[in-house]
C-alpha positions in Angstrom: -15.6 43.8 -84.5 -13.1 43.6 -87.2 -13.9 45.7 -90.3 -12.7 44.5 -93.7 -11.9 46.8 -96.6 -11.9 45.0 -99.9 -10.2 48.0 -101.6 -7.3 47.6 -99.1 -4.2 46.2 -100.8 -3.6 43.9 -97.8 -4.8 40.3 -97.8 -8.0 39.7 -95.8 -6.1 37.5 -93.2 -3.7 40.4 -92.7 -6.6 42.8 -92.1 -8.0 40.4 -89.5 -4.6 40.0 -87.9 -4.0 43.8 -87.8 -7.5 44.5 -86.6 -7.1 42.2 -83.6 -3.6 43.5 -82.8 -5.0 47.0 -82.8 -8.0 46.0 -80.6 -5.7 44.2 -78.1 -3.3 47.2 -78.0 -6.2 49.6 -77.3 -7.7 47.4 -74.6 -10.9 46.9 -76.6 -10.3 43.1 -76.3 -8.8 42.5 -72.9 -6.3 40.0 -71.6 -8.0 36.6 -70.8 -11.0 37.4 -73.0 -12.2 34.6 -75.3 -11.8 35.2 -79.0 -14.7 34.4 -81.3 -14.5 30.9 -82.7 -13.1 30.5 -86.2 -16.5 29.5 -87.5 -18.4 32.3 -85.7 -16.0 35.0 -86.9 -16.0 33.6 -90.5 -19.8 33.7 -90.5 -19.9 37.3 -89.2 -17.4 38.5 -91.7 -18.7 36.3 -94.5 -15.3 35.0 -95.3 -13.6 31.5 -95.5 -12.9 30.0 -92.1 -9.4 29.1 -93.4 -8.7 32.9 -93.6 -9.6 33.3 -89.9 -7.6 30.2 -89.0 -4.5 31.6 -90.7 -4.8 34.9 -88.8 -5.4 33.1 -85.5 -2.3 30.9 -86.1 -0.2 33.9 -86.7 -1.6 35.7 -83.7 -0.8 32.7 -81.6 2.8 32.3 -83.0 3.4 36.0 -82.2 2.1 35.6 -78.6 -1.1 37.7 -78.9 -3.4 34.8 -78.2 -3.3 31.3 -76.8 -5.5 28.4 -77.8 -6.8 25.9 -75.2 -7.9 22.6 -76.8 -11.7 22.3 -76.4 -12.1 25.7 -74.9 -11.1 28.2 -77.6 -8.6 31.0 -78.1 -7.9 33.6 -75.5 -6.2 37.0 -75.5 -2.8 37.4 -73.9 -1.1 40.6 -73.0 0.6 42.3 -76.0 3.9 40.7 -76.5 7.1 42.6 -75.5 8.2 42.5 -79.2 5.2 44.6 -80.1 6.8 47.7 -78.5 9.8 47.3 -80.6 7.6 46.9 -83.7 5.7 50.1 -82.9 8.9 52.0 -82.2 10.3 50.9 -85.5 7.2 52.1 -87.3 7.4 55.4 -85.5 11.0 55.8 -86.6 10.1 55.2 -90.2 7.1 57.6 -90.1 9.1 60.3 -88.3 11.9 59.9 -90.8 9.4 60.4 -93.7 7.9 63.5 -92.0 11.4 65.0 -91.3 12.3 64.4 -95.0 9.2 66.3 -96.0 10.3 69.3 -94.0 8.3 68.9 -90.8 10.4 70.5 -88.0 11.6 68.2 -85.2 10.1 70.6 -82.7 6.7 70.1 -84.3 7.0 66.4 -83.9 8.1 66.8 -80.3 5.2 69.1 -79.6 2.7 66.5 -81.1 4.3 63.7 -79.0 4.0 65.8 -75.8 0.3 66.2 -76.5 -0.1 62.5 -77.1 -0.5 62.9 -80.9 -3.8 64.7 -80.6 -2.6 68.0 -82.2 -4.3 68.0 -85.6 -3.4 71.5 -86.6 
């Protein structure tokens, strides 16, 4: 289920979009799985169906989902471009950490542990 934070500076449709991307990346929503209908999800989240429709349109244009007329929307495998997006975000965050004085060796050690070192 997508969680909305009304204190978040991102628009609601962007939170829905990011939430589904994260769930697909994590395997919570698997390839071939049917997405909730626009009306169903709008009712669950108590938001305007147009907001959900906008998020679904963008997910489809990016290759995250496919819509089959009369059947609904279904999850695809994460698009290849997603890996580049994630690596770009990693580069930005790593650059900020390095600028704040975090040693490259510390970043490398965290990466070797899968990012689970919270010391």
